[in-house]
C-alpha positions in Angstrom: 10.1 0.3 8.0 11.1 3.6 6.4 9.7 6.4 8.6 10.2 10.1 9.1 12.1 9.4 12.4 15.4 8.6 10.7 14.7 8.9 6.9 12.9 11.4 4.6 13.3 15.0 5.9 15.3 13.8 9.0 17.9 12.1 6.7 18.0 15.1 4.4 18.8 17.4 7.3 21.4 15.0 8.7 23.2 15.0 5.3 23.0 18.7 4.8 24.5 19.3 8.3 27.1 16.7 7.5 26.0 14.6 10.5 25.6 11.8 7.9 28.4 11.8 5.3 27.3 12.0 1.6 29.4 8.8 1.1 27.0 7.0 3.5 24.0 8.1 1.5 25.7 7.1 -1.8 26.4 3.7 -0.3 22.7 3.3 0.7 21.6 4.1 -2.9 24.3 1.9 -4.3 23.0 -1.2 -2.4 19.5 -0.6 -3.7 20.6 -0.1 -7.3 23.0 -3.1 -7.1 20.1 -5.4 -6.1 17.9 -4.0 -8.8 20.6 -4.6 -11.5 21.2 -8.1 -10.0 17.6 -9.2 -10.6 17.4 -7.7 -14.0 15.0 -4.8 -13.3 17.0 -2.5 -15.7 17.9 -5.1 -18.4 14.5 -6.7 -18.4 12.0 -4.3 -16.8 8.7 -5.8 -15.8 5.8 -5.3 -18.2 2.3 -4.4 -17.1 0.0 -7.3 -17.3 -3.2 -8.7 -15.8 -2.3 -10.7 -12.7 -2.9 -14.4 -12.9 -5.3 -14.6 -9.9 -6.0 -18.3 -10.3 -2.4 -19.2 -10.3 -2.0 -17.1 -7.1 -4.8 -19.0 -5.5 -3.3 -22.3 -6.4 0.1 -21.3 -5.0 -1.4 -20.0 -1.8 -3.2 -23.3 -1.3 -0.1 -25.4 -1.9 1.9 -23.3 0.5 -0.7 -23.8 3.2 -0.9 -27.5 2.6 2.8 -27.9 2.9 2.9 -25.7 6.1 0.1 -27.2 8.3 1.5 -29.3 11.1 -0.3 -32.4 12.4 0.3 -32.3 16.2 -1.8 -35.2 17.4 -3.7 -38.0 15.8 -4.9 -40.5 18.4 -6.1 -43.9 17.1 -6.1 -42.8 13.5 -8.8 -40.2 14.0 -7.5 -38.5 10.8 -8.0 -38.5 7.9 -11.8 -38.4 8.1 -13.6 -40.9 5.8 -16.8 -40.8 3.8 -18.5 -42.9 6.5 -18.8 -39.8 8.7 -22.5 -38.8 8.7 -22.7 -35.8 11.0 -20.0 -33.2 11.6 -20.0 -30.2 13.9 -17.8 -27.2 12.9 -17.3 -24.9 15.8 -15.7 -21.5 16.5 -13.3 -19.0 15.0 -15.8 -17.6 12.4 -15.2 -20.8 10.4 -18.4 -20.2 8.6 -17.0 -17.3 6.7 -13.2 -17.4 6.7 -9.7 -18.0 8.1 -7.6 -15.7 10.2 -5.0 -13.4 8.6 -1.9 -11.9 10.3 -1.8 -8.2 11.0 0.4 -5.2 10.6 2.7 -4.8 7.6 2.2 -8.5 6.7 -1.5 -7.9 6.3 -3.0 -8.7 2.9 -6.4 -7.2 2.4 -8.9 -10.0 1.7 -10.7 -10.3 -1.6 -14.2 -9.0 -1.2 -13.4 -7.3 2.1 -13.3 -8.5 5.7 -16.1 -11.0 6.2 -16.0 -10.4 10.0 -17.3 -6.9 11.0 -14.9 -4.9 13.2 -16.0 -2.8 16.2 -16.4 0.9 15.6 -13.3 3.0 16.0 -11.0 0.0 15.6 -7.4 1.2 15.2 -5.3 0.5 12.2 -3.1 -2.1 13.9 -6.0 -3.5 16.0 -7.9 -4.8 13.1 -8.5 -8.6 13.0 -8.8 -9.6 9.4 -10.2 -12.8 7.9 -9.8 -14.2 4.4 -13.0 -15.2 2.7 -12.1 -18.9 2.6 -14.8 -20.7 4.6 -13.8 -23.9 6.4 -17.5 -24.8 6.8 -18.0 -24.7 3.0 -14.7 -26.5 2.3 -15.7 -29.3 4.8 -19.2 -29.6 3.3 -17.6 -29.8 -0.2 -15.5 -32.7 1.0 -18.4 -34.5 2.7 -21.4 -33.8 0.5 -23.5 -36.6 2.0 -22.8 -35.6 5.6 -24.9 -33.3 7.7 -22.4 -30.5 8.6 -23.6 -27.9 11.1 -21.9 -24.8 12.5 -21.9 -23.2 15.9 -20.0 -19.9 16.6 -18.6 -21.2 19.8 -19.5 -18.1 21.9 -21.6 -20.4 24.2 -19.6 -23.5 25.2 -22.7 -25.3 26.4 -24.5 -24.8 23.1 -21.4 -25.9 21.2 -21.1 -29.0 23.4 -24.7 -29.9 22.6 -24.1 -29.8 18.9 -20.9 -31.8 19.3 -22.6 -34.5 21.3 -25.2 -34.9 18.5 -22.4 -35.3 15.9 -20.1 -38.1 14.9 -17.1 -35.7 14.8 -16.5 -32.2 16.2 -14.0 -29.9 14.5 -13.2 -26.9 16.7 -11.4 -23.9 15.2 -9.5 -21.7 17.6 -7.4 -18.6 17.0 -5.0 -16.1 18.4 -4.7 -12.9 16.4 -1.2 -11.3 16.2 0.3 -8.2 14.8 3.4 -6.1 15.0 3.7 -3.5 17.7 2.3 -5.5 20.5 2.9 -8.7 22.5 0.5 -11.3 23.7 -0.1 -11.2 27.4 0.3 -14.9 27.7 0.5 -18.1 25.6 -3.2 -18.9 26.4 -5.8 -18.7 23.7 -7.9 -15.5 24.1 -11.7 -15.2 24.6 -12.3 -18.3 26.7 -11.4 -20.7 23.8 -9.7 -23.2 26.1 -13.0 -23.7 27.9 -14.8 -24.1 24.6 -12.5 -26.9 23.5 -12.7 -28.6 26.9 -16.5 -28.5 26.8 -16.7 -29.9 23.3 -14.2 -32.6 24.0 -16.1 -33.6 27.1 -19.2 -34.0 25.0 -17.5 -35.8 22.0 -14.3 -37.9 22.3 -13.9 -37.5 18.5 -12.9 -33.8 18.8 -10.4 -32.3 16.3 -8.8 -28.9 17.0 -7.6 -26.7 14.2 -5.3 -23.8 15.5 -5.0 -20.5 13.6 -2.2 -18.8 15.4 1.0 -17.0 14.6 3.1 -18.9 17.2 3.0 -21.3 20.1 0.0 -21.5 22.5 -0.7 -23.6 25.5 -3.1 -26.4 25.2 -4.5 -27.5 28.5 -7.1 -29.6 26.6 -4.6 -31.6 24.4 -5.2 -34.8 26.4 -8.9 -34.6 25.9 -9.0 -34.3 22.1 -8.4 -36.9 19.5 -6.5 -34.8 16.9 -5.0 -31.4 16.6 -3.3 -29.5 13.8 -1.5 -26.1 13.6 -2.7 -24.3 10.5 -1.0 -20.9 11.3 -2.6 -18.1 9.3 -3.3 -20.2 6.2 -4.0 -17.5 3.7 -6.5 -16.9 0.9 -7.1 -20.6 0.2 -6.6 -21.7 3.8 -9.9 -23.5 4.2 -9.4 -25.6 1.2 -5.9 -26.6 2.4 -7.3 -27.5 5.9 -10.0 -29.6 4.4 -7.6 -31.5 2.2 -5.5 -32.3 5.3 -8.6 -33.3 7.3 -9.9 -35.7 4.6 -6.5 -37.1 3.5 -6.3 -35.6 0.0 -3.0 -34.2 1.2 -0.7 -36.1 3.6 0.7 -33.6 6.2 4.5 -33.3 6.1 5.3 -30.0 7.8 7.4 -29.8 11.0 7.2 -27.2 13.7 9.7 -24.3 13.2 9.6 -23.4 16.9 8.9 -25.0 20.3 5.5 -25.1 21.9 6.0 -24.8 25.7 3.7 -26.5 28.2 3.4 -23.2 30.1 5.0 -19.7 30.4 6.9 -21.0 33.4 9.1 -23.0 31.0 10.2 -19.9 29.0 13.4 -17.9 29.5 11.2 -14.9 30.3 7.9 -16.0 31.9 6.9 -12.4 32.5 7.1 -9.9 29.7 8.2 -6.3 30.4 5.7 -3.9 29.0 6.3 -0.5 27.5 5.5 2.3 30.0 2.4 4.4 29.1 3.0 7.8 27.7 3.9 10.3 30.5 2.8 13.3 28.3 1.7 14.2 24.8 5.3 14.7 23.8 5.8 10.9 24.2 3.5 10.4 21.2 5.4 10.9 18.0 4.3 10.6 14.4 5.2 7.2 13.0 3.8 8.1 9.6 1.4 10.8 8.5 -1.7 10.7 10.7 -0.5 7.9 12.9 1.3 8.4 16.2 3.0 5.9 18.5 4.3 5.8 22.0 8.0 6.6 21.9 8.9 5.8 25.5 12.0 3.7 25.8 12.4 0.7 28.2 15.0 -2.0 28.7 14.6 -5.7 28.3 17.4 -8.1 29.5 17.9 -10.9 27.1 20.2 -12.9 29.4 19.6 -16.4 28.0 22.6 -15.9 25.7 22.9 -18.8 23.1 19.9 -20.6 24.6 17.3 -19.4 22.2 14.4 -21.5 21.1 14.8 -25.3 21.3 18.3 -24.8 22.7 16.8 -23.4 25.9 14.6 -26.4 26.4 17.5 -28.8 25.8 20.0 -27.0 28.0 17.5 -26.7 30.9 16.2 -30.2 30.4 12.6 -28.9 30.0 10.0 -31.1 28.3 8.0 -29.1 25.8 4.5 -29.6 24.8 5.6 -30.1 21.2 9.3 -29.8 20.3 11.0 -27.9 17.5 11.0 -30.2 14.4 7.9 -32.1 15.4 5.2 -33.1 13.0 3.1 -36.2 12.3 2.1 -37.8 9.0 -0.5 -40.3 7.8 2.3 -42.7 6.9 5.4 -44.0 8.6 9.1 -43.8 7.8 12.2 -45.9 8.6 15.8 -44.7 8.7 18.7 -47.0 8.1 22.3 -47.3 6.8 23.6 -44.2 8.5 27.1 -43.1 7.7 28.9 -39.9 8.7 32.1 -38.2 7.8 33.6 -34.8 8.7 31.5 -33.0 6.1 28.5 -35.1 5.3 25.8 -37.5 6.7 24.3 -40.2 4.5 21.3 -42.5 5.2 18.4 -44.2 3.7 14.7 -43.3 4.3 11.9 -45.8 3.6 8.2 -45.1 3.5 6.8 -48.1 5.3 3.2 -47.0 5.2 0.4 -47.2 2.6 0.3 -43.6 1.6 2.7 -41.4 -0.4 4.3 -38.8 1.8 7.2 -36.4 2.4 9.6 -36.8 5.3 11.8 -33.9 6.5 15.0 -35.5 7.8 16.8 -33.4 10.3 20.5 -33.7 11.3 21.7 -32.3 14.6 25.3 -32.0 15.9 26.6 -32.0 19.5 29.7 -29.9 19.9 32.4 -30.9 22.4 32.0 -29.9 26.1 34.7 -27.3 25.7 32.3 -25.3 23.5 30.1 -24.7 26.5 27.0 -25.7 24.5 24.7 -28.0 26.4 22.4 -28.6 23.4 22.3 -30.1 19.9 22.4 -27.8 16.9 20.3 -28.3 13.8 22.9 -28.4 11.0 21.2 -29.9 8.0 17.8 -31.1 6.7 16.1 -32.2 3.6 12.5 -33.0 2.5 12.3 -36.5 0.9 9.2 -37.4 -1.1 8.4 -41.1 -1.1 5.8 -43.4 -2.6 4.5 -46.3 -0.4 7.3 -48.8 0.1 9.8 -46.6 -1.7 13.3 -46.0 -0.3 15.8 -43.2 -1.1 19.4 -42.6 -0.2 20.1 -39.1 1.1 23.4 -37.4 1.6 23.5 -34.1 3.4 26.5 -31.8 3.4 27.5 -30.4 6.8 28.4 -26.8 6.4 31.5 -26.1 8.6 30.0 -22.8 9.7 27.1 -24.7 11.4 29.7 -26.7 13.3 31.7 -23.7 14.5 31.9 -21.6 17.5 33.0 -18.0 17.7 36.3 -17.3 19.4 36.0 -13.7 20.6 39.7 -13.5 21.6 40.7 -14.4 18.0 37.8 -12.7 16.4 37.2 -15.8 14.3 35.1 -18.9 13.9 36.6 -22.2 15.0 35.5 -25.8 14.2 36.0 -28.5 16.9 35.3 -32.2 16.9 31.9 -33.4 18.1 29.2 -35.9 17.5 26.6 -36.0 14.8 23.1 -37.3 15.3 20.9 -38.1 12.4 17.2 -37.1 12.3 15.1 -34.9 14.5 13.4 -38.0 15.7 16.2 -39.0 18.0 17.6 -35.7 19.0 14.3 -34.1 19.8 13.4 -37.2 21.8 16.5 -36.4 23.9 15.2 -32.9 24.4 11.9 -34.3 25.6 11.8 -36.8 28.4 8.3 -37.7 27.1 10.0 -39.6 24.3 7.9 -38.2 21.6 9.5 -40.0 18.7 9.7 -43.4 17.0 13.3 -44.2 16.7 16.8 -43.0 17.6 20.4 -43.2 16.5 23.0 -43.9 19.1 26.4 -42.4 18.3 29.5 -44.6 18.7 32.2 -42.2 17.5 32.9 -38.5 16.9 32.7 -36.8 13.6 36.0 -38.4 12.5 34.3 -41.8 12.4 32.1 -43.2 9.6 29.4 -45.2 11.4 26.8 -44.9 14.1 24.7 -47.7 15.5 21.0 -47.5 15.1 18.4 -48.5 17.7 14.7 -48.7 16.8 12.0 -47.6 19.1 8.2 -47.9 18.7 6.0 -44.9 19.1 5.3 -44.1 22.7 1.8 -43.0 23.7 2.9 -39.4 23.6 4.0 -39.7 20.0 0.6 -41.0 19.1 -0.9 -38.1 20.9 -2.5 -40.0 23.8 -1.0 -38.0 26.5 
């Protein structure tokens, strides 16, 4: 973010004193202008026009629908059907909106924030909601059902409503913004207790998570279904309802790992910034807004073991692994062939619904590389009608199969093994065997075939544990 700390008057003084060469400033300007010329801002400058708000709403909804990850669906709880007569919608201000991210990514909601903020709330402490009501969207999808709402502030009251309903849908959230860390992976404001109370009252409990990242779920074994909706945007409620009722078949996969607890993370305890020791520690970040400038050290000693690689190398079973995501249909992989620079296979939709499968290809480098994990090296989203099969060929970029030789100051490619699809490789990362099938390699990347072994969904894959 451009601030007065290094830019503006500070940069002007640095150039005038020759601390920063004029050539460096010219280079900075050059890179900006080069990009503007490259996208045609000078040859075809934008014209003032009325924004197409409706198109924007449609795009926002499609993005949310393609991003929501179905984490659990025990015994086909979802999609909901027209036979549901009573629905309890609980928590997370689902009567008025969906949660938005904070900080520089914050987009002010149309019509203003529907959830009043406490007095004297700081700029980066605001919790903002888009006026897209899940309660209304669910009622629109189930016009003949009795859909009631409870705010979730009293778990006992929420449990009573859930017990009197055919289905309970609990919305939970974890607000996030730049400039601060979460104290833990737990949901704030006693929401875990809320979910547990509702699930104890109604076995048909569905949880919709509105979070910016992973959270722990001590109640996951109690609920029948769960989905990660992230911060779903200005048409988030409509997108969530389309997933809940099956108008959209979920296809997204997790872009990160959900740990079972903080103890499984590389850094279970976060190092916090020291409090200001004096007024001089508070410096102006931009006009009228000061921040704590005290420095502190954080040791990132996990090296290459970032994200899913940490869990693989340390043989830790995650709650939900990187690349995981369920669907309302099923897929079969076959005819796998590999070469040095590509992987080919066939994907078949064996279910009764149209869907999209994201095929993931992982590679294992030779032991000499020192990597005790599989690398994601290629992927593709394949859209399939019921019963349809498609042949897919994915190119393996040599860069993704390389390791950096510091002595030679160069990237090197070694031989290794290629595994097709996140199903198998992630199953290896998780002793819980979360996935439905695997591919057993028989040769290294110089070979052309791998044998295929089919597996049925384990109870964990179906979300029963």
